[in-house]
C-alpha positions in Angstrom: 39.2 -39.1 -27.8 36.3 -37.6 -29.8 34.0 -40.4 -28.4 34.9 -39.6 -24.8 34.7 -35.8 -25.1 30.9 -35.7 -25.8 29.8 -37.9 -23.0 32.0 -35.9 -20.5 30.7 -32.7 -21.7 27.0 -33.9 -21.3 27.7 -35.3 -18.0 29.4 -31.9 -16.5 26.6 -29.8 -18.0 23.9 -32.0 -16.5 25.6 -31.6 -13.1 25.9 -27.8 -13.6 22.2 -27.4 -14.4 21.3 -29.6 -11.6 23.2 -27.6 -9.0 21.6 -24.3 -10.4 18.1 -25.7 -9.9 18.9 -26.9 -6.3 20.2 -23.7 -5.4 17.2 -21.8 -6.7 14.9 -24.3 -4.7 16.7 -23.5 -1.4 16.6 -19.7 -1.8 14.1 -18.3 0.6 11.7 -15.8 -0.8 12.0 -12.1 0.1 10.3 -10.9 3.2 8.4 -8.5 1.1 6.8 -11.4 -0.8 5.6 -13.6 1.9 4.6 -11.6 5.0 1.2 -10.0 5.5 1.5 -7.4 8.3 2.7 -4.0 8.0 3.2 -1.1 10.7 4.0 2.6 9.4 4.1 6.1 10.7 3.0 9.2 8.7 6.4 11.0 8.5 5.0 14.0 6.8 2.3 14.6 9.5 4.8 13.9 12.2 7.5 16.3 11.0 5.3 19.2 9.3 2.3 19.2 11.7 3.3 17.3 14.9 0.5 14.8 14.4 0.9 11.2 15.3 -0.4 9.2 12.3 -0.1 5.5 12.9 -1.3 2.7 10.3 -1.5 -1.2 10.5 -2.3 -2.9 7.3 -3.1 -6.5 6.6 -2.4 -8.0 3.2 -5.2 -10.1 2.0 -3.6 -11.3 -1.2 -1.1 -10.1 -3.9 -3.5 -7.5 -5.0 -5.4 -6.3 -2.0 -5.1 -5.1 1.5 -7.2 -3.5 4.3 -5.8 -0.8 6.9 -6.6 1.0 10.0 -5.1 4.3 10.6 -5.4 6.4 13.9 -4.5 10.1 13.7 -3.9 12.2 16.8 -3.1 16.0 16.6 -0.3 16.3 19.3 0.4 20.1 18.9 -1.5 22.9 20.7 -3.5 24.6 17.9 -3.5 27.8 19.7 0.2 28.0 19.8 1.1 26.5 16.6 0.3 27.6 12.9 -1.3 24.2 12.1 -4.9 24.9 12.5 -5.6 25.4 8.8 -3.8 22.2 7.9 -6.1 19.8 10.2 -9.5 20.8 11.5 -9.6 17.3 13.0 -8.0 16.6 16.4 -8.6 12.8 16.1 -9.6 10.2 13.5 -9.9 6.6 12.8 -9.9 5.5 9.2 -10.5 2.3 7.5 -9.2 1.7 4.0 -9.2 -1.1 1.4 -6.3 -0.7 -1.2 -6.3 -2.5 -4.7 -2.8 -2.9 -6.2 -2.4 -3.1 -9.9 1.1 -4.5 -10.0 2.0 -8.1 -10.7 4.2 -7.8 -7.5 3.0 -8.8 -4.2 1.0 -5.9 -2.6 3.2 -3.1 -3.9 3.3 -0.6 -6.6 0.3 1.6 -7.8 -3.0 1.3 -6.0 -6.5 2.9 -5.6 -8.0 2.9 -2.1 -11.6 3.6 -0.8 -11.9 4.8 2.8 -14.3 5.5 5.6 -13.1 8.2 8.1 -14.5 8.9 11.7 -13.1 12.3 12.9 -13.6 14.7 15.4 -12.2 18.2 16.1 -13.0 21.9 16.2 -14.3 23.6 13.0 -14.9 27.3 12.5 -17.8 28.4 10.5 -18.9 32.0 9.3 -22.1 33.1 10.9 -23.7 36.1 9.1 -25.8 38.6 11.1 -28.5 40.0 9.1 -29.3 42.8 11.5 -26.0 44.9 11.2 -24.7 43.3 8.0 -21.7 41.8 9.5 -20.6 38.2 10.5 -18.1 36.5 12.7 -16.5 33.2 13.1 -17.8 30.5 15.5 -16.0 27.6 16.7 -17.7 24.5 17.2 -16.9 20.9 18.2 -17.8 18.1 15.7 -17.8 14.6 15.1 -18.5 13.3 11.4 -17.9 10.4 9.2 -16.6 10.7 5.7 -16.4 8.4 2.7 -13.9 8.9 0.0 -11.3 7.4 -2.2 -7.8 7.9 -3.3 -4.5 6.9 -5.3 -1.0 6.2 -4.2 2.1 3.9 -4.7 4.1 1.5 -2.4 7.7 0.9 -2.7 9.0 -1.9 -0.7 12.7 -3.0 -0.1 13.8 -6.6 -0.1 14.1 -6.7 3.7 10.6 -5.3 4.3 11.1 -1.6 4.8 8.6 0.5 2.7 7.6 3.9 1.6 4.0 4.5 0.9 2.9 7.6 -0.9 -1.0 8.5 -1.3 -3.6 11.2 -1.6 -7.1 10.9 -1.0 -10.4 13.0 -0.9 -13.6 12.4 0.8 -16.8 14.0 2.0 -18.4 14.3 5.5 -21.8 13.1 5.5 -23.7 13.9 8.6 -23.5 17.4 10.3 -23.1 21.0 9.0 -20.7 21.8 11.8 -17.8 19.8 10.1 -15.8 20.6 7.0 -17.6 19.5 4.1 -14.4 18.0 2.3 -11.7 16.1 3.9 -8.3 15.4 2.6 -5.5 12.9 3.0 -1.9 13.2 2.1 0.3 10.4 3.4 4.0 9.9 3.4 4.3 6.8 5.3 7.5 5.0 6.3 6.9 1.4 7.7 8.0 -2.2 7.9 6.5 -5.3 6.5 6.6 -8.3 8.9 
């Protein structure tokens, strides 16, 4: 009986391990670990400021991606109190993100960006004759370079939350704001 018990035990345990390895091979990986495209909307900008902020992101490898972001100020600045939040009415931003996590394009990241923006900027003009000044509104178009940090949290189904902040500097004209900022709370889907 003892002689039969040991070979039977080895045979059953071999079958059990074989089934586990076959089951692991048949499992499909999570969508968040194999897909390379993402679409998202800037939820904070939409709700708080009435701005449409859409982003397309392409994952290059597990640690890097590039993105293009389009921003359109949809509210009328004369009737809404949002003019101090955004001087820009329109912008196109290109970003390169580098992720520090071992996971596939998610977790903590740093990014560099280039932003082409246009809008209306108020500048203070001092009059030396009477000692007073006034604000003048001028249309501008300028290009900024900057960098930022953030974090991306992706569910197994592909939905994600991307939190980020960045700061940059406009380069070409005095009619634009010197410093540009980005604060993103993006909700999206990886496909």
